N, C-alpha and C positions, 0 to 999 in steps of 0.2 A: 614464482608467484611476480607479478609484476608491482611495482608500487606506482599510485594513482601520481597526477603530475602536482595537484597540488599539495600531497604529502611532500613530495618533495622539495619542491620549489620552496615551502614555505615551514619549512622542518627549523631553518634558523629563526622563526616565531615563535617557537613552542608549540610545536605539532605533535602530538603524541600518538602512537600507532594505536590498536585496537590490540585485544588479547591475542595472542598465536592462533590461527585455524590451520598450520597446512598438518595437521595431525587428521583433522576432520576428511574424510574422503568424502562425503557428500558433495563437498564444498570446495572441490579442487581448481576452482578458476576463480574464486574470490580475489578479487583486488584490495590492495591496504589502503582503506582510506583513513585519515584523521579519528580519532577518538575524542582527542579533545583538543586545547590551546591551554591546558594548565589550568585552567579554573572551570571544570564541567560544570555547576553549579551556577557558576556566575554566567555562562552563556546562557544556561537556560531563564536563566532572568532577564537576559536580554533579549531572549525571544517572546517573551512574556509582555517585556514592555516596550521594545523598540524593535531592532529588526537585527536577523543574525544571519548569516549565512553558510552553507553546509555542502559538503564537497561527497556527492552521492554518484561519482565517475565507477563504483563497484557494477552498477548499472549493466547492462547488454542494452546498443544499440541496433534495431534493426530498418531499413529504409525497405519501401513498400510501392515502386510507382507500377502505372500499368491501368490502363481505363476500366478496367474491371476489378480495380483491387477492392475496391468497401465491397458490391455486390456479392463478390467470390469469400470474402473473410463473413460478410452475412452469414454465409449458409454453414458454414465451420465452428462459428462461437457461439455464445450464449448473450451477445449483446446485440441491440437492433443497430446497422451499422449502414445500411444500405444507403439509406439518405442522409447520412451524417454532412453538417453545411461545413463548407470552407472554413479553417479557421476555429475548428471546435474539436474535443477531446472527450473521451468516454474509457474507461475501464471496462476488461472483457473478461472472458473466461473461458476456458478448452478446458472439456470434461471429460472421461470417458464413459464407455458405453452405462455404466451404473450411476452415472450423474456424479463422479467422485472426482474433487478440482485436481488436474494435472498441470495446468498454466493459468497465471494471474499476470495478466498486462496493461500497461496504457498506452492507449494510442492517439495521436493529432492529425486530422488530415489537414494540410494547407501545401496552399499553392500545385494541387495536382500529385501528391505526393502525403501517404500517407505514414509517420513514422514510429512505430513501436519502439519501448522497451520495458524490460524488465527481469527481475532477479539475475545477475548476473552469470552464475552457475548454470539459469533455467536460458541463456540464450541460443546457445547451440541448441538442444533438444528442441529448443521451440522455433526455430528455424529450420531444422530439419523436417517438424512437421509441417508447417507452410509450404515447405517447395514440393514434400511429396501430397501434398492434397493440394496442386495449381491443376495440375492434369490439364485442359487446352484451355483455361481462363486467361484473360490478357493481366497477367498480377506477375511480380519477378521480386521475391524478399529477396533481400541480399543482408549480410551482415557490416555494422558499420563500426569497427572498433574504433574508429578517428571521430567518432561523437561522444559528447559526456553530457553528464546532467548536475545539475546543480539546485541546489534546494534554498530557496530565502524564507524566512518563517517570521512572523512579525508584525503589530499593528502601524509601523512605518514602513513595509514594504509595496503597499495597495494608495500611497499617498505620499505627497513628499518629495524631496529630492532621489531616492531610489525609482520612483515610478518613473517621473521624470528620463532619467538616464535608460529608461527600457521601453521607454514609449508605450507602459501600459496605460489602456485606457481606463480610463475614472467611473465605467458603469458594466466593466466585465465581469461577468460575473462565475460561476465555478463550471470550469471545462470550459473557458471562452482562451483561444488564443490565440495569439498575434507575432509577424515575425517583428526579431530584434533591428534596430536602427544600425545605420554602417557604423563601424567604426571608425575615427578619425583617419586611418592608413589604410581603410579598405575604401573598394566601389562597390560591392554588392553586400545584399544585408545577409548577416552570420547565424542561424541558427534562430530559435523561437523563443515566447516564453508562452506560457498556459498557467493558467488558476486552478489549482485544484482544491479539494476539500478541506475545512480547516482543521487543525491539528489542534491540541492543547487542550485542558480539561473546561469544563464548563463549556462558555459560549462560542469557543475556540478562538486562534488564533490566524488571520490571512496567510494561505501558503502558495507559492508563486515558484513553479520547477522555471528552470533555464533547460533546453537542448543544444548544445553549441557543439564546434569544431574543437577538438582537444585543442588545437595551435593558439585559441582564442582564448582559453580558460584564463590564462595568466592576466592578460587585459580586462577581462570582465571580472575577472576576481579583484583585481586592484582597484577598479573605478567604481564598483560596489561596495567595495569597505570605507573607501574614501568617501561615499555617499551618505555614509551612517550605520553603513551594518557591520555588526563586529562578527569575526569568525568562530564558528562553533563545530564541533565533531558531529562523529556519529549518537554518541552521547545524548546530546540534547533532542537529534531528531527522533531518535528512539524514546527517549522520556514524552516529546509530546505526540507522538503516533501512540505509545500505549496509554497514557492520560485519556488522548482522544476513540482507544478501544478500535484502533486501524490492525489489521493482523497482516502479519509477512507472509506469505508462502512460504512453505520450509520449513518455518520456525514456530508459526503460531497454527498452523497446520500440520496435519499426517498424511500417510494414505488413504484413509477412510475419511476426511473433508468433505462435505457434498457442502453448498454457496449457501444453504439457510441459516449453516450453523456457526459461520464468521461473518454476517449480517454482509454478503456480497449481493444479495436477492435486492435491495433498495426498498424503497418507500418513501413514507411521508419524512421521516427525520434522520435519514440517512440515502447517501448517494449509492448507488447498487451496480455492481455488471453484470447484471444477468437480465433483461428484459421478460418481463410473463408475456408479452401480445404480439412475439412474432412465431415465425412459422421453425420448422423441423430443423434440428440439429441435433449431433451427440449429445446423450443425455438429458436431453428437453423432457423422458418419460418419469425420470427422478426428480425432477424438478418439478412438473406439474401437479403429480399426486402428491409430494409431499406439500404444495402449498394449497389443494383445493381438498386434500383429505386429512392430512396427519400434521406434526409437528416434530422438528429435527431433532434427533436423538440426543444432541447435545448442544452445547451454548457457548460462546464465545464471552468471559466474561472480565473482569480487574479484579484480582488478588490484593489485598493488602498484607505484605509479609512482617512476620516479627522480625525487627531490626535492632535486638539485643545485641547481636552480633555483627561481624564484618562479613560471616559468610553468606553467598546468596545461590540459590538453587540454578542448574542450568536448564536452556529450552531438552524438553524429554522426560524431565521426573517426573515419576505418579505422584498425582493429587489423589488421598487419600478423605474417608471420613470414618472414624474408629475405626481403622484399620483396612478398610475396604476401598479399592480401588474404583474410582470416579471420574478420575481427568487424566490431562498432561499437560505441564506447565509448557509456555512458549517465551515471548520475550523477558526478560526479568533484567529490570532497569532500575536504578535510583532516582528519581525525582526531587526540585529542590524543593517544592512542597511538600507531596504529598508521601517522601521517605520511600524504600521498595516499596515497589510496586511489580505487577506483572499482569501478562495476559494466561489465559487456562482456561481451555476448554474441556469441559467438564458435562457430566449427565444433567440433562433439564430438571430431572427430581431432585436436585440438588438445593436448594435454599440457601439464601444468603444469612440465616441466622444460623449454618451449621458450622461447626467448628472443623476446619479443614487442617491437615499436615502435609506439606510437599516433601517425598520422600525421597530424599538423594544421599550424595555423600556427605552432605551436611544438611541433615532434615533442618526444616523452619514450620510454625505454626503458619497458617493464613487464616482469612477472613473475604467470603465477596463483597466488594463494593455493592450497596444494595442499588444502587443509582446504574449500575453498569446492567441490571438485569433488563431488559429489554422487554416489555409487555408485546407480547402478539396476539392480541383478542379480534384480528379480521374474520369475519365472518364467512370461513372455508365455504367456498361454491358444492364445492363435491359432498361436502358432508352434511350443507345443510339440505340438500335435494335427497340424501339416503332421509334428515329425517323427518321431510315432506312426503318420502315416499310408506314411512313407517308411520305416520301418522294418516295418511289414506287407509291404510289398510286397517285401523285400528278404527274407522270410519270415523275419524275427526275432521 
């Protein structure tokens, strides 16, 4: 297993690697990144109050040049990207024929190239899928293991010295992107920034990703820290992500997950990875049927866990209600304010007032955060049409 550049370079500053994952056969390609730098809860407070920088070089990066890259990608994925503007990002999915999520990835189009990044273990399968689907399209997907992803979180990211260093435009909205400035010893732009949906609890915290060549990581990291960001590990990123109820593929999803269950459809309150008004793509029938006629069988919620012991559940543990299985746990993390929390996929019928148990090696009691239960009261076009037909048949 290859160590990330930051974990290696900053180990003398107190970087602590995450729990060993070498025994997990589903994630053989996972890169070890810093879990924390000695004070995980303090790092979370810094994200809430100022700014932190997190190594996310465990993500895989794919480069996609070619004149037809966007129109081609549009036909094989869930997002409307055929007319994606330059210096704009989007989240996207690849679904199977039954509408179940196979891949979740972020893409940024900048200067005639589309950059894609995804969970590290999914890099090779996603590249394989894209390559097989090219046929005669003018698109050339290729792995870029020499590129790394860093993430900045906090209110001081989009204003002040950090924003000035990155030349982050003050009016940049979610999914806006831009070229990073030249490094003092280089003569060409190196990588790009992009604004991502906010993380954290409540109103959320500004979140900006950097995608940069690996050999520049050390310089960018040092300059951003000097500009005021605190070094933070994946623990902080996960705590902010779980509080914002943002799922991670393969941890908060399983082989049955459809986009509606994990808030990837989008809407007025959340950015999505599925565009409901685009043409045909694999899995669209399920997306349209659930949106127009029904509800997803499960939904993603935030669990508050019993923190009276130091033991924590692990992803995949069953969630039960009165002994009956009602879901599965995903990411589990200790939050500096909320305590032990987790994301879980549970049956839609399970209310926030139900006492739950997470059954694993160390069972713990749990409760659903009522604020995490998103109401879905949109008028379903198909269901409304059925009701109109029924009403007409009754003479009304």
